[in-house]
N, C-alpha and C positions, 0 to 999 in steps of 0.2 A: 293738466292731470289733477284729479281730485285727491284730496287728503285721504290717506289710507291708514288703517290701524294694524296691518299685518306686517310689521317691520321684520326684515330678515335678520336673524341672529348670525353671529360668526359661525356657530356650530351648524346651523341649517345650511348656510352657504357652503361650508366645507363639504358636508354630506352631498349636497346637490352637485357640486362640481366634481367630486370624486365619482359619483354615479355616472357622469358623462366623460370621465377621464379617458377611457379607452377609445371612445368615438372621436373626441376632440383632439386629444394629444397623442394617442397611440400608446404603444408599449415601450417607448424609448427609455433608456436608462435615466435620463434627466427629467422624465415626465413628472415625478413627484415634486421636484424643485420648481418646475414651471407651474404646476398646480398651486403650490404654496404662494408663488408670486402673484398669480391671478387672483387667488383668494384675498391676499393683502391689498391688491389694487382695487378690488371690488369693495372691500371694507372702507378704504380711503374715499372712494367715490360715494359710497352710501353716506358716510359721515359728512362729506363736503356738501352733498345734495341737501341733506337735512339742515345743515347749518346755514347755507346760502339761500335756500328756497322754502324750507319748511316741508318739502315733499319727502315721502318715505319710500325707499327702495324696498319692494316686497319680494317674497319668494316667487310669486307669479311673474314679476318683472324680470327677475334673474333667470327663471326658466325660459321665458320667451327669448331673452337675449342669448342664452346658451344654445337653444334650438336654432336660432337664426345664425349664430356663429358656426354651428355644425354644418348647416346648409351652405353657408358662404365658403367654408373650407372645401366643400364639394362642388364649388363653382355655381351654386344656385343663387338666384337673386334674393335680396332681402325681402321679407314679407312687407307688404304695404302698411299693415296695421301696427307696426312698431312705434312706440312712443319716442320722443326725442331723448328721453333718459335712457331707454333701452338701446337706442342707436349709439349714444355716447358711450355706454358701457361696452358695447361690442367694439367700438373703435379703440377704446383703451386696451381691451384684450388683444385685438389685432396688432396694435402697436407693440405690445409686449411680446407677442408671439413672433413678430418680425425681428425684434431684437435678439431673441433666442435663436431663431433660424439663421441669423447672420453670424453666429459665433460657433 
């Protein structure tokens, strides 16, 4: 993955995930809590990725991951063109959603 200069900010991330909240999380009572957890997990991943590899998680990366997650929740296969970072982010989100679903 090439070095990118369009680093996603916390506010951009929150707006992006909120825009897809109904599609990904539905209108459940706990959706805003789940949304906040997913945003925080994404920020942790963004920071860890930058620290460990120097790579920057971008808005486009996050949009691609959200779109793929939406498809996956509809039992669609993952797009082939996802980067390893995007796949990792989706897995983090799916793990967190599974934790919420089990409680």
